[in-house]
mmCIF file of the N, C-alpha and C atoms, coordinates in Angstrom:
data_MODEL
# 
_entry.id   MODEL 
# 
loop_
_atom_site.group_PDB 
_atom_site.id 
_atom_site.type_symbol 
_atom_site.label_atom_id 
_atom_site.label_alt_id 
_atom_site.label_comp_id 
_atom_site.label_asym_id 
_atom_site.label_entity_id 
_atom_site.label_seq_id 
_atom_site.pdbx_PDB_ins_code 
_atom_site.Cartn_x 
_atom_site.Cartn_y 
_atom_site.Cartn_z 
_atom_site.occupancy 
_atom_site.B_iso_or_equiv 
_atom_site.pdbx_formal_charge 
_atom_site.auth_seq_id 
_atom_site.auth_comp_id 
_atom_site.auth_asym_id 
_atom_site.auth_atom_id 
_atom_site.pdbx_PDB_model_num 
ATOM 1   N N  . MET A 1 1  ? 0.721   -1.158  0.029   1.00 0.00 ? 1  MET A N  1 
ATOM 2   C CA . MET A 1 1  ? -0.060  -0.009  -0.097  1.00 0.00 ? 1  MET A CA 1 
ATOM 3   C C  . MET A 1 1  ? 0.861   1.341   -0.023  1.00 0.00 ? 1  MET A C  1 
ATOM 4   N N  . TRP A 1 2  ? 2.038   1.142   0.747   1.00 0.00 ? 2  TRP A N  1 
ATOM 5   C CA . TRP A 1 2  ? 2.905   2.315   0.726   1.00 0.00 ? 2  TRP A CA 1 
ATOM 6   C C  . TRP A 1 2  ? 3.441   2.774   -0.632  1.00 0.00 ? 2  TRP A C  1 
ATOM 7   N N  . ARG A 1 3  ? 3.720   1.735   -1.639  1.00 0.00 ? 3  ARG A N  1 
ATOM 8   C CA . ARG A 1 3  ? 4.124   2.027   -2.895  1.00 0.00 ? 3  ARG A CA 1 
ATOM 9   C C  . ARG A 1 3  ? 3.066   2.813   -3.637  1.00 0.00 ? 3  ARG A C  1 
ATOM 10  N N  . VAL A 1 4  ? 1.845   2.386   -3.630  1.00 0.00 ? 4  VAL A N  1 
ATOM 11  C CA . VAL A 1 4  ? 0.757   3.003   -4.266  1.00 0.00 ? 4  VAL A CA 1 
ATOM 12  C C  . VAL A 1 4  ? 0.674   4.459   -3.913  1.00 0.00 ? 4  VAL A C  1 
ATOM 13  N N  . MET A 1 5  ? 0.566   4.662   -2.550  1.00 0.00 ? 5  MET A N  1 
ATOM 14  C CA . MET A 1 5  ? 0.530   6.078   -2.099  1.00 0.00 ? 5  MET A CA 1 
ATOM 15  C C  . MET A 1 5  ? 1.808   6.905   -2.464  1.00 0.00 ? 5  MET A C  1 
ATOM 16  N N  . HIS A 1 6  ? 2.947   6.283   -2.409  1.00 0.00 ? 6  HIS A N  1 
ATOM 17  C CA . HIS A 1 6  ? 4.164   7.074   -2.766  1.00 0.00 ? 6  HIS A CA 1 
ATOM 18  C C  . HIS A 1 6  ? 4.132   7.403   -4.361  1.00 0.00 ? 6  HIS A C  1 
ATOM 19  N N  . THR A 1 7  ? 3.736   6.451   -5.151  1.00 0.00 ? 7  THR A N  1 
ATOM 20  C CA . THR A 1 7  ? 3.643   6.669   -6.595  1.00 0.00 ? 7  THR A CA 1 
ATOM 21  C C  . THR A 1 7  ? 2.570   7.695   -6.894  1.00 0.00 ? 7  THR A C  1 
ATOM 22  N N  . THR A 1 8  ? 1.477   7.763   -6.125  1.00 0.00 ? 8  THR A N  1 
ATOM 23  C CA . THR A 1 8  ? 0.425   8.731   -6.375  1.00 0.00 ? 8  THR A CA 1 
ATOM 24  C C  . THR A 1 8  ? 0.957   10.096  -5.933  1.00 0.00 ? 8  THR A C  1 
ATOM 25  N N  . ALA A 1 9  ? 1.689   10.238  -4.961  1.00 0.00 ? 9  ALA A N  1 
ATOM 26  C CA . ALA A 1 9  ? 2.117   11.497  -4.439  1.00 0.00 ? 9  ALA A CA 1 
ATOM 27  C C  . ALA A 1 9  ? 3.155   12.050  -5.536  1.00 0.00 ? 9  ALA A C  1 
ATOM 28  N N  . LYS A 1 10 ? 4.057   11.176  -5.994  1.00 0.00 ? 10 LYS A N  1 
ATOM 29  C CA . LYS A 1 10 ? 5.054   11.632  -7.106  1.00 0.00 ? 10 LYS A CA 1 
ATOM 30  C C  . LYS A 1 10 ? 4.309   12.031  -8.261  1.00 0.00 ? 10 LYS A C  1 
ATOM 31  N N  . VAL A 1 11 ? 3.290   11.368  -8.711  1.00 0.00 ? 11 VAL A N  1 
ATOM 32  C CA . VAL A 1 11 ? 2.495   11.753  -9.918  1.00 0.00 ? 11 VAL A CA 1 
ATOM 33  C C  . VAL A 1 11 ? 1.845   13.044  -9.583  1.00 0.00 ? 11 VAL A C  1 
ATOM 34  N N  . ALA A 1 12 ? 1.242   13.254  -8.511  1.00 0.00 ? 12 ALA A N  1 
ATOM 35  C CA . ALA A 1 12 ? 0.549   14.532  -8.225  1.00 0.00 ? 12 ALA A CA 1 
ATOM 36  C C  . ALA A 1 12 ? 1.593   15.656  -8.214  1.00 0.00 ? 12 ALA A C  1 
ATOM 37  N N  . VAL A 1 13 ? 2.738   15.586  -7.575  1.00 0.00 ? 13 VAL A N  1 
ATOM 38  C CA . VAL A 1 13 ? 3.768   16.595  -7.621  1.00 0.00 ? 13 VAL A CA 1 
ATOM 39  C C  . VAL A 1 13 ? 4.208   16.954  -8.985  1.00 0.00 ? 13 VAL A C  1 
ATOM 40  N N  . ALA A 1 14 ? 4.508   15.898  -9.785  1.00 0.00 ? 14 ALA A N  1 
ATOM 41  C CA . ALA A 1 14 ? 4.928   16.193  -11.175 1.00 0.00 ? 14 ALA A CA 1 
ATOM 42  C C  . ALA A 1 14 ? 3.861   16.864  -11.946 1.00 0.00 ? 14 ALA A C  1 
ATOM 43  N N  . SER A 1 15 ? 2.590   16.523  -11.827 1.00 0.00 ? 15 SER A N  1 
ATOM 44  C CA . SER A 1 15 ? 1.484   17.086  -12.455 1.00 0.00 ? 15 SER A CA 1 
ATOM 45  C C  . SER A 1 15 ? 1.362   18.532  -12.069 1.00 0.00 ? 15 SER A C  1 
ATOM 46  N N  . LEU A 1 16 ? 1.492   18.902  -10.761 1.00 0.00 ? 16 LEU A N  1 
ATOM 47  C CA . LEU A 1 16 ? 1.455   20.157  -10.392 1.00 0.00 ? 16 LEU A CA 1 
ATOM 48  C C  . LEU A 1 16 ? 2.580   21.104  -10.946 1.00 0.00 ? 16 LEU A C  1 
ATOM 49  N N  . ILE A 1 17 ? 3.696   20.544  -11.045 1.00 0.00 ? 17 ILE A N  1 
ATOM 50  C CA . ILE A 1 17 ? 4.904   21.232  -11.655 1.00 0.00 ? 17 ILE A CA 1 
ATOM 51  C C  . ILE A 1 17 ? 4.631   21.466  -13.017 1.00 0.00 ? 17 ILE A C  1 
ATOM 52  N N  . VAL A 1 18 ? 4.159   20.557  -13.874 1.00 0.00 ? 18 VAL A N  1 
ATOM 53  C CA . VAL A 1 18 ? 3.949   20.700  -15.217 1.00 0.00 ? 18 VAL A CA 1 
ATOM 54  C C  . VAL A 1 18 ? 2.754   21.636  -15.550 1.00 0.00 ? 18 VAL A C  1 
ATOM 55  N N  . GLY A 1 19 ? 1.803   21.447  -14.693 1.00 0.00 ? 19 GLY A N  1 
ATOM 56  C CA . GLY A 1 19 ? 0.631   22.337  -14.779 1.00 0.00 ? 19 GLY A CA 1 
ATOM 57  C C  . GLY A 1 19 ? 0.997   23.753  -14.571 1.00 0.00 ? 19 GLY A C  1 
ATOM 58  N N  . THR A 1 20 ? 1.865   24.139  -13.587 1.00 0.00 ? 20 THR A N  1 
ATOM 59  C CA . THR A 1 20 ? 2.313   25.420  -13.196 1.00 0.00 ? 20 THR A CA 1 
ATOM 60  C C  . THR A 1 20 ? 3.172   25.984  -14.407 1.00 0.00 ? 20 THR A C  1 
ATOM 61  N N  . ILE A 1 21 ? 3.906   25.122  -15.016 1.00 0.00 ? 21 ILE A N  1 
ATOM 62  C CA . ILE A 1 21 ? 4.876   25.637  -16.166 1.00 0.00 ? 21 ILE A CA 1 
ATOM 63  C C  . ILE A 1 21 ? 3.866   25.919  -17.203 1.00 0.00 ? 21 ILE A C  1 
ATOM 64  N N  . PHE A 1 22 ? 3.004   25.080  -17.682 1.00 0.00 ? 22 PHE A N  1 
ATOM 65  C CA . PHE A 1 22 ? 2.039   25.424  -18.787 1.00 0.00 ? 22 PHE A CA 1 
ATOM 66  C C  . PHE A 1 22 ? 1.197   26.622  -18.498 1.00 0.00 ? 22 PHE A C  1 
ATOM 67  N N  . GLY A 1 23 ? 0.755   26.727  -17.222 1.00 0.00 ? 23 GLY A N  1 
ATOM 68  C CA . GLY A 1 23 ? -0.015  27.963  -16.904 1.00 0.00 ? 23 GLY A CA 1 
ATOM 69  C C  . GLY A 1 23 ? 0.771   29.228  -17.083 1.00 0.00 ? 23 GLY A C  1 
ATOM 70  N N  . HIS A 1 24 ? 2.092   29.254  -16.799 1.00 0.00 ? 24 HIS A N  1 
ATOM 71  C CA . HIS A 1 24 ? 2.981   30.381  -16.862 1.00 0.00 ? 24 HIS A CA 1 
ATOM 72  C C  . HIS A 1 24 ? 3.031   30.755  -18.461 1.00 0.00 ? 24 HIS A C  1 
ATOM 73  N N  . PHE A 1 25 ? 2.972   29.740  -19.343 1.00 0.00 ? 25 PHE A N  1 
ATOM 74  C CA . PHE A 1 25 ? 3.151   30.098  -20.823 1.00 0.00 ? 25 PHE A CA 1 
ATOM 75  C C  . PHE A 1 25 ? 1.756   30.237  -21.467 1.00 0.00 ? 25 PHE A C  1 
ATOM 76  N N  . GLY A 1 26 ? 0.751   30.417  -20.609 1.00 0.00 ? 26 GLY A N  1 
ATOM 77  C CA . GLY A 1 26 ? -0.686  30.564  -21.068 1.00 0.00 ? 26 GLY A CA 1 
ATOM 78  C C  . GLY A 1 26 ? -1.299  29.416  -21.714 1.00 0.00 ? 26 GLY A C  1 
ATOM 79  N N  . ILE A 1 27 ? -0.897  28.117  -21.515 1.00 0.00 ? 27 ILE A N  1 
ATOM 80  C CA . ILE A 1 27 ? -1.425  27.104  -22.061 1.00 0.00 ? 27 ILE A CA 1 
ATOM 81  C C  . ILE A 1 27 ? -2.588  26.548  -21.024 1.00 0.00 ? 27 ILE A C  1 
ATOM 82  N N  . THR A 1 28 ? -3.774  26.513  -21.444 1.00 0.00 ? 28 THR A N  1 
ATOM 83  C CA . THR A 1 28 ? -4.879  26.030  -20.566 1.00 0.00 ? 28 THR A CA 1 
ATOM 84  C C  . THR A 1 28 ? -5.445  24.739  -21.152 1.00 0.00 ? 28 THR A C  1 
ATOM 85  N N  . LEU A 1 29 ? -6.234  24.133  -20.338 1.00 0.00 ? 29 LEU A N  1 
ATOM 86  C CA . LEU A 1 29 ? -6.865  22.862  -20.884 1.00 0.00 ? 29 LEU A CA 1 
ATOM 87  C C  . LEU A 1 29 ? -7.775  22.964  -21.973 1.00 0.00 ? 29 LEU A C  1 
ATOM 88  N N  . GLU A 1 30 ? -8.407  24.179  -21.942 1.00 0.00 ? 30 GLU A N  1 
ATOM 89  C CA . GLU A 1 30 ? -9.184  24.514  -23.135 1.00 0.00 ? 30 GLU A CA 1 
ATOM 90  C C  . GLU A 1 30 ? -8.544  24.695  -24.461 1.00 0.00 ? 30 GLU A C  1 
ATOM 91  N N  . THR A 1 31 ? -7.388  25.467  -24.397 1.00 0.00 ? 31 THR A N  1 
ATOM 92  C CA . THR A 1 31 ? -6.599  25.677  -25.600 1.00 0.00 ? 31 THR A CA 1 
ATOM 93  C C  . THR A 1 31 ? -5.896  24.445  -26.076 1.00 0.00 ? 31 THR A C  1 
ATOM 94  N N  . LEU A 1 32 ? -5.490  23.584  -25.094 1.00 0.00 ? 32 LEU A N  1 
ATOM 95  C CA . LEU A 1 32 ? -4.827  22.254  -25.586 1.00 0.00 ? 32 LEU A CA 1 
ATOM 96  C C  . LEU A 1 32 ? -5.828  21.440  -26.188 1.00 0.00 ? 32 LEU A C  1 
ATOM 97  N N  . ALA A 1 33 ? -7.169  21.288  -25.586 1.00 0.00 ? 33 ALA A N  1 
ATOM 98  C CA . ALA A 1 33 ? -8.148  20.633  -26.214 1.00 0.00 ? 33 ALA A CA 1 
ATOM 99  C C  . ALA A 1 33 ? -8.548  20.986  -27.674 1.00 0.00 ? 33 ALA A C  1 
ATOM 100 N N  . ASN A 1 34 ? -8.703  22.370  -27.758 1.00 0.00 ? 34 ASN A N  1 
ATOM 101 C CA . ASN A 1 34 ? -8.919  22.923  -29.056 1.00 0.00 ? 34 ASN A CA 1 
ATOM 102 C C  . ASN A 1 34 ? -7.778  22.663  -30.160 1.00 0.00 ? 34 ASN A C  1 
ATOM 103 N N  . GLU A 1 35 ? -6.622  22.643  -29.786 1.00 0.00 ? 35 GLU A N  1 
ATOM 104 C CA . GLU A 1 35 ? -5.522  22.286  -30.553 1.00 0.00 ? 35 GLU A CA 1 
ATOM 105 C C  . GLU A 1 35 ? -5.518  20.780  -31.052 1.00 0.00 ? 35 GLU A C  1 
ATOM 106 N N  . LEU A 1 36 ? -6.062  20.111  -30.122 1.00 0.00 ? 36 LEU A N  1 
ATOM 107 C CA . LEU A 1 36 ? -6.163  18.521  -30.484 1.00 0.00 ? 36 LEU A CA 1 
ATOM 108 C C  . LEU A 1 36 ? -7.471  18.264  -31.297 1.00 0.00 ? 36 LEU A C  1 
ATOM 109 N N  . GLY A 1 37 ? -8.286  19.215  -31.394 1.00 0.00 ? 37 GLY A N  1 
ATOM 110 C CA . GLY A 1 37 ? -9.523  19.127  -32.214 1.00 0.00 ? 37 GLY A CA 1 
ATOM 111 C C  . GLY A 1 37 ? -10.682 18.466  -31.388 1.00 0.00 ? 37 GLY A C  1 
ATOM 112 N N  . LEU A 1 38 ? -10.538 18.555  -30.049 1.00 0.00 ? 38 LEU A N  1 
ATOM 113 C CA . LEU A 1 38 ? -11.575 17.969  -29.224 1.00 0.00 ? 38 LEU A CA 1 
ATOM 114 C C  . LEU A 1 38 ? -12.246 19.083  -28.454 1.00 0.00 ? 38 LEU A C  1 
ATOM 115 N N  . SER A 1 39 ? -13.517 18.765  -28.138 1.00 0.00 ? 39 SER A N  1 
ATOM 116 C CA . SER A 1 39 ? -14.366 19.614  -27.244 1.00 0.00 ? 39 SER A CA 1 
ATOM 117 C C  . SER A 1 39 ? -14.674 18.906  -26.001 1.00 0.00 ? 39 SER A C  1 
ATOM 118 N N  . PHE A 1 40 ? -15.051 19.654  -24.873 1.00 0.00 ? 40 PHE A N  1 
ATOM 119 C CA . PHE A 1 40 ? -15.373 19.042  -23.688 1.00 0.00 ? 40 PHE A CA 1 
ATOM 120 C C  . PHE A 1 40 ? -16.641 18.152  -23.839 1.00 0.00 ? 40 PHE A C  1 
ATOM 121 N N  . GLU A 1 41 ? -17.500 18.490  -24.724 1.00 0.00 ? 41 GLU A N  1 
ATOM 122 C CA . GLU A 1 41 ? -18.707 17.665  -24.879 1.00 0.00 ? 41 GLU A CA 1 
ATOM 123 C C  . GLU A 1 41 ? -18.253 16.248  -25.620 1.00 0.00 ? 41 GLU A C  1 
ATOM 124 N N  . ARG A 1 42 ? -17.319 16.430  -26.554 1.00 0.00 ? 42 ARG A N  1 
ATOM 125 C CA . ARG A 1 42 ? -16.901 15.191  -27.195 1.00 0.00 ? 42 ARG A CA 1 
ATOM 126 C C  . ARG A 1 42 ? -16.155 14.242  -26.216 1.00 0.00 ? 42 ARG A C  1 
ATOM 127 N N  . VAL A 1 43 ? -15.181 14.889  -25.414 1.00 0.00 ? 43 VAL A N  1 
ATOM 128 C CA . VAL A 1 43 ? -14.555 14.078  -24.366 1.00 0.00 ? 43 VAL A CA 1 
ATOM 129 C C  . VAL A 1 43 ? -15.521 13.570  -23.435 1.00 0.00 ? 43 VAL A C  1 
ATOM 130 N N  . GLY A 1 44 ? -16.431 14.156  -23.017 1.00 0.00 ? 44 GLY A N  1 
ATOM 131 C CA . GLY A 1 44 ? -17.511 13.618  -22.074 1.00 0.00 ? 44 GLY A CA 1 
ATOM 132 C C  . GLY A 1 44 ? -18.259 12.464  -22.821 1.00 0.00 ? 44 GLY A C  1 
ATOM 133 N N  . ALA A 1 45 ? -18.546 12.656  -24.042 1.00 0.00 ? 45 ALA A N  1 
ATOM 134 C CA . ALA A 1 45 ? -19.199 11.562  -24.778 1.00 0.00 ? 45 ALA A CA 1 
ATOM 135 C C  . ALA A 1 45 ? -18.351 10.215  -24.794 1.00 0.00 ? 45 ALA A C  1 
ATOM 136 N N  . LEU A 1 46 ? -17.093 10.526  -25.051 1.00 0.00 ? 46 LEU A N  1 
ATOM 137 C CA . LEU A 1 46 ? -16.081 9.340   -25.268 1.00 0.00 ? 46 LEU A CA 1 
ATOM 138 C C  . LEU A 1 46 ? -15.923 8.678   -23.895 1.00 0.00 ? 46 LEU A C  1 
ATOM 139 N N  . VAL A 1 47 ? -15.923 9.454   -22.815 1.00 0.00 ? 47 VAL A N  1 
ATOM 140 C CA . VAL A 1 47 ? -15.712 8.858   -21.496 1.00 0.00 ? 47 VAL A CA 1 
ATOM 141 C C  . VAL A 1 47 ? -16.926 8.039   -21.178 1.00 0.00 ? 47 VAL A C  1 
ATOM 142 N N  . GLU A 1 48 ? -18.133 8.689   -21.449 1.00 0.00 ? 48 GLU A N  1 
ATOM 143 C CA . GLU A 1 48 ? -19.387 8.008   -21.156 1.00 0.00 ? 48 GLU A CA 1 
ATOM 144 C C  . GLU A 1 48 ? -19.433 6.672   -21.926 1.00 0.00 ? 48 GLU A C  1 
ATOM 145 N N  . ARG A 1 49 ? -19.012 6.740   -23.235 1.00 0.00 ? 49 ARG A N  1 
ATOM 146 C CA . ARG A 1 49 ? -18.957 5.535   -24.025 1.00 0.00 ? 49 ARG A CA 1 
ATOM 147 C C  . ARG A 1 49 ? -18.169 4.308   -23.481 1.00 0.00 ? 49 ARG A C  1 
ATOM 148 N N  . ALA A 1 50 ? -16.931 4.886   -23.132 1.00 0.00 ? 50 ALA A N  1 
ATOM 149 C CA . ALA A 1 50 ? -15.905 3.893   -22.502 1.00 0.00 ? 50 ALA A CA 1 
ATOM 150 C C  . ALA A 1 50 ? -16.526 3.344   -21.309 1.00 0.00 ? 50 ALA A C  1 
ATOM 151 N N  . PHE A 1 51 ? -17.088 4.161   -20.392 1.00 0.00 ? 51 PHE A N  1 
ATOM 152 C CA . PHE A 1 51 ? -17.656 3.650   -19.150 1.00 0.00 ? 51 PHE A CA 1 
ATOM 153 C C  . PHE A 1 51 ? -18.782 2.698   -19.445 1.00 0.00 ? 51 PHE A C  1 
ATOM 154 N N  . GLY A 1 52 ? -19.618 3.050   -20.345 1.00 0.00 ? 52 GLY A N  1 
ATOM 155 C CA . GLY A 1 52 ? -20.748 2.073   -20.735 1.00 0.00 ? 52 GLY A CA 1 
ATOM 156 C C  . GLY A 1 52 ? -20.284 0.717   -21.308 1.00 0.00 ? 52 GLY A C  1 
ATOM 157 N N  . TRP A 1 53 ? -19.084 0.735   -21.884 1.00 0.00 ? 53 TRP A N  1 
ATOM 158 C CA . TRP A 1 53 ? -18.545 -0.529  -22.293 1.00 0.00 ? 53 TRP A CA 1 
ATOM 159 C C  . TRP A 1 53 ? -17.829 -1.370  -21.231 1.00 0.00 ? 53 TRP A C  1 
ATOM 160 N N  . ALA A 1 54 ? -17.034 -0.628  -20.420 1.00 0.00 ? 54 ALA A N  1 
ATOM 161 C CA . ALA A 1 54 ? -16.244 -1.167  -19.399 1.00 0.00 ? 54 ALA A CA 1 
ATOM 162 C C  . ALA A 1 54 ? -16.909 -1.816  -18.281 1.00 0.00 ? 54 ALA A C  1 
ATOM 163 N N  . MET A 1 55 ? -17.976 -0.986  -17.845 1.00 0.00 ? 55 MET A N  1 
ATOM 164 C CA . MET A 1 55 ? -18.692 -1.496  -16.530 1.00 0.00 ? 55 MET A CA 1 
ATOM 165 C C  . MET A 1 55 ? -19.280 -2.920  -16.652 1.00 0.00 ? 55 MET A C  1 
ATOM 166 N N  . PRO A 1 56 ? -20.077 -3.224  -17.718 1.00 0.00 ? 56 PRO A N  1 
ATOM 167 C CA . PRO A 1 56 ? -20.606 -4.592  -17.791 1.00 0.00 ? 56 PRO A CA 1 
ATOM 168 C C  . PRO A 1 56 ? -19.522 -5.624  -17.791 1.00 0.00 ? 56 PRO A C  1 
ATOM 169 N N  . ASN A 1 57 ? -18.387 -5.409  -18.618 1.00 0.00 ? 57 ASN A N  1 
ATOM 170 C CA . ASN A 1 57 ? -17.391 -6.371  -18.695 1.00 0.00 ? 57 ASN A CA 1 
ATOM 171 C C  . ASN A 1 57 ? -16.621 -6.509  -17.253 1.00 0.00 ? 57 ASN A C  1 
ATOM 172 N N  . LEU A 1 58 ? -16.403 -5.354  -16.625 1.00 0.00 ? 58 LEU A N  1 
ATOM 173 C CA . LEU A 1 58 ? -15.804 -5.374  -15.383 1.00 0.00 ? 58 LEU A CA 1 
ATOM 174 C C  . LEU A 1 58 ? -16.678 -6.224  -14.357 1.00 0.00 ? 58 LEU A C  1 
ATOM 175 N N  . VAL A 1 59 ? -17.944 -6.068  -14.299 1.00 0.00 ? 59 VAL A N  1 
ATOM 176 C CA . VAL A 1 59 ? -18.837 -6.838  -13.423 1.00 0.00 ? 59 VAL A CA 1 
ATOM 177 C C  . VAL A 1 59 ? -18.925 -8.244  -13.826 1.00 0.00 ? 59 VAL A C  1 
ATOM 178 N N  . LEU A 1 60 ? -18.952 -8.504  -15.118 1.00 0.00 ? 60 LEU A N  1 
ATOM 179 C CA . LEU A 1 60 ? -18.955 -9.948  -15.448 1.00 0.00 ? 60 LEU A CA 1 
ATOM 180 C C  . LEU A 1 60 ? -17.684 -10.696 -15.091 1.00 0.00 ? 60 LEU A C  1 
ATOM 181 N N  . GLY A 1 61 ? -16.472 -9.942  -15.227 1.00 0.00 ? 61 GLY A N  1 
ATOM 182 C CA . GLY A 1 61 ? -15.235 -10.576 -14.844 1.00 0.00 ? 61 GLY A CA 1 
ATOM 183 C C  . GLY A 1 61 ? -15.160 -10.768 -13.302 1.00 0.00 ? 61 GLY A C  1 
ATOM 184 N N  . ALA A 1 62 ? -15.652 -9.915  -12.591 1.00 0.00 ? 62 ALA A N  1 
ATOM 185 C CA . ALA A 1 62 ? -15.609 -9.877  -11.168 1.00 0.00 ? 62 ALA A CA 1 
ATOM 186 C C  . ALA A 1 62 ? -16.401 -10.888 -10.576 1.00 0.00 ? 62 ALA A C  1 
ATOM 187 N N  . VAL A 1 63 ? -17.574 -11.260 -11.304 1.00 0.00 ? 63 VAL A N  1 
ATOM 188 C CA . VAL A 1 63 ? -18.368 -12.368 -10.788 1.00 0.00 ? 63 VAL A CA 1 
ATOM 189 C C  . VAL A 1 63 ? -17.568 -13.759 -10.839 1.00 0.00 ? 63 VAL A C  1 
ATOM 190 N N  . ILE A 1 64 ? -16.695 -13.796 -11.612 1.00 0.00 ? 64 ILE A N  1 
ATOM 191 C CA . ILE A 1 64 ? -15.927 -15.076 -11.752 1.00 0.00 ? 64 ILE A CA 1 
ATOM 192 C C  . ILE A 1 64 ? -14.647 -14.922 -10.897 1.00 0.00 ? 64 ILE A C  1 
ATOM 193 N N  . ILE A 1 65 ? -13.886 -13.777 -11.062 1.00 0.00 ? 65 ILE A N  1 
ATOM 194 C CA . ILE A 1 65 ? -12.547 -13.623 -10.351 1.00 0.00 ? 65 ILE A CA 1 
ATOM 195 C C  . ILE A 1 65 ? -12.688 -13.570 -8.755  1.00 0.00 ? 65 ILE A C  1 
ATOM 196 N N  . VAL A 1 66 ? -13.729 -12.808 -8.293  1.00 0.00 ? 66 VAL A N  1 
ATOM 197 C CA . VAL A 1 66 ? -13.748 -12.492 -6.708  1.00 0.00 ? 66 VAL A CA 1 
ATOM 198 C C  . VAL A 1 66 ? -14.062 -13.758 -6.140  1.00 0.00 ? 66 VAL A C  1 
ATOM 199 N N  . PRO A 1 67 ? -14.927 -14.654 -6.470  1.00 0.00 ? 67 PRO A N  1 
ATOM 200 C CA . PRO A 1 67 ? -14.976 -15.922 -5.688  1.00 0.00 ? 67 PRO A CA 1 
ATOM 201 C C  . PRO A 1 67 ? -13.776 -16.766 -5.760  1.00 0.00 ? 67 PRO A C  1 
ATOM 202 N N  . ILE A 1 68 ? -13.164 -16.893 -6.877  1.00 0.00 ? 68 ILE A N  1 
ATOM 203 C CA . ILE A 1 68 ? -11.920 -17.624 -7.052  1.00 0.00 ? 68 ILE A CA 1 
ATOM 204 C C  . ILE A 1 68 ? -10.915 -17.137 -6.134  1.00 0.00 ? 68 ILE A C  1 
ATOM 205 N N  . TRP A 1 69 ? -10.674 -15.796 -6.127  1.00 0.00 ? 69 TRP A N  1 
ATOM 206 C CA . TRP A 1 69 ? -9.727  -15.195 -5.298  1.00 0.00 ? 69 TRP A CA 1 
ATOM 207 C C  . TRP A 1 69 ? -9.980  -15.441 -3.781  1.00 0.00 ? 69 TRP A C  1 
ATOM 208 N N  . ALA A 1 70 ? -11.298 -15.341 -3.473  1.00 0.00 ? 70 ALA A N  1 
ATOM 209 C CA . ALA A 1 70 ? -11.685 -15.535 -1.997  1.00 0.00 ? 70 ALA A CA 1 
ATOM 210 C C  . ALA A 1 70 ? -11.408 -17.030 -1.615  1.00 0.00 ? 70 ALA A C  1 
ATOM 211 N N  . LEU A 1 71 ? -11.651 -17.963 -2.452  1.00 0.00 ? 71 LEU A N  1 
ATOM 212 C CA . LEU A 1 71 ? -11.515 -19.351 -2.310  1.00 0.00 ? 71 LEU A CA 1 
ATOM 213 C C  . LEU A 1 71 ? -10.008 -19.503 -2.048  1.00 0.00 ? 71 LEU A C  1 
ATOM 214 N N  . VAL A 1 72 ? -9.161  -19.101 -2.889  1.00 0.00 ? 72 VAL A N  1 
ATOM 215 C CA . VAL A 1 72 ? -7.777  -19.151 -2.755  1.00 0.00 ? 72 VAL A CA 1 
ATOM 216 C C  . VAL A 1 72 ? -7.143  -18.649 -1.467  1.00 0.00 ? 72 VAL A C  1 
ATOM 217 N N  . TYR A 1 73 ? -7.738  -17.383 -1.162  1.00 0.00 ? 73 TYR A N  1 
ATOM 218 C CA . TYR A 1 73 ? -7.269  -16.745 -0.048  1.00 0.00 ? 73 TYR A CA 1 
ATOM 219 C C  . TYR A 1 73 ? -7.716  -17.534 1.326   1.00 0.00 ? 73 TYR A C  1 
ATOM 220 N N  . ILE A 1 74 ? -8.875  -18.080 1.177   1.00 0.00 ? 74 ILE A N  1 
ATOM 221 C CA . ILE A 1 74 ? -9.356  -18.838 2.481   1.00 0.00 ? 74 ILE A CA 1 
ATOM 222 C C  . ILE A 1 74 ? -8.481  -20.101 2.562   1.00 0.00 ? 74 ILE A C  1 
ATOM 223 N N  . LEU A 1 75 ? -8.137  -20.845 1.490   1.00 0.00 ? 75 LEU A N  1 
ATOM 224 C CA . LEU A 1 75 ? -7.541  -22.049 1.514   1.00 0.00 ? 75 LEU A CA 1 
ATOM 225 C C  . LEU A 1 75 ? -6.027  -21.988 1.550   1.00 0.00 ? 75 LEU A C  1 
ATOM 226 N N  . ARG A 1 76 ? -5.369  -20.963 1.525   1.00 0.00 ? 76 ARG A N  1 
ATOM 227 C CA . ARG A 1 76 ? -3.972  -20.904 1.605   1.00 0.00 ? 76 ARG A CA 1 
ATOM 228 C C  . ARG A 1 76 ? -3.508  -21.284 2.864   1.00 0.00 ? 76 ARG A C  1 
ATOM 229 N N  . PRO A 1 77 ? -2.291  -21.933 3.020   1.00 0.00 ? 77 PRO A N  1 
ATOM 230 C CA . PRO A 1 77 ? -1.754  -22.381 4.326   1.00 0.00 ? 77 PRO A CA 1 
ATOM 231 C C  . PRO A 1 77 ? -1.571  -21.288 5.346   1.00 0.00 ? 77 PRO A C  1 
ATOM 232 N N  . PRO A 1 78 ? -1.826  -21.556 6.708   1.00 0.00 ? 78 PRO A N  1 
ATOM 233 C CA . PRO A 1 78 ? -1.638  -20.443 7.597   1.00 0.00 ? 78 PRO A CA 1 
ATOM 234 C C  . PRO A 1 78 ? -0.121  -19.972 7.701   1.00 0.00 ? 78 PRO A C  1 
ATOM 235 N N  . GLY A 1 79 ? -0.089  -18.668 7.986   1.00 0.00 ? 79 GLY A N  1 
ATOM 236 C CA . GLY A 1 79 ? 1.272   -18.200 8.148   1.00 0.00 ? 79 GLY A CA 1 
ATOM 237 C C  . GLY A 1 79 ? 1.993   -17.747 6.863   1.00 0.00 ? 79 GLY A C  1 
ATOM 238 N N  . GLN A 1 80 ? 1.379   -17.949 5.680   1.00 0.00 ? 80 GLN A N  1 
ATOM 239 C CA . GLN A 1 80 ? 1.897   -17.669 4.364   1.00 0.00 ? 80 GLN A CA 1 
ATOM 240 C C  . GLN A 1 80 ? 1.623   -16.248 4.123   1.00 0.00 ? 80 GLN A C  1 
ATOM 241 N N  . SER A 1 81 ? 2.599   -15.452 3.865   1.00 0.00 ? 81 SER A N  1 
ATOM 242 C CA . SER A 1 81 ? 2.480   -14.023 3.643   1.00 0.00 ? 81 SER A CA 1 
ATOM 243 C C  . SER A 1 81 ? 2.096   -13.897 2.103   1.00 0.00 ? 81 SER A C  1 
ATOM 244 N N  . SER A 1 82 ? 1.424   -12.762 1.804   1.00 0.00 ? 82 SER A N  1 
ATOM 245 C CA . SER A 1 82 ? 1.060   -12.487 0.389   1.00 0.00 ? 82 SER A CA 1 
ATOM 246 C C  . SER A 1 82 ? 2.194   -11.791 -0.371  1.00 0.00 ? 82 SER A C  1 
ATOM 247 N N  . GLU A 1 83 ? 3.215   -11.254 0.499   1.00 0.00 ? 83 GLU A N  1 
ATOM 248 C CA . GLU A 1 83 ? 4.380   -10.588 -0.149  1.00 0.00 ? 83 GLU A CA 1 
ATOM 249 C C  . GLU A 1 83 ? 5.605   -11.452 -0.426  1.00 0.00 ? 83 GLU A C  1 
# 
């Protein structure tokens, strides 16, 4: 868990630094999206479409994976560490 938090903190600091540098040069999210030919509505539609595709597949996979993981977790020998 420590590695995940450490990596998340590093990504947040790097993002803050890059965002500050871009802001200094007048580059905003809106201008960057316009240069890439995207609008916020189009990005929102793409995210909604991706979410609509991913959620049923995620739930379907979890119906199989979670019980298998729970069974393996319960049946592993005592004292065996996961690391």
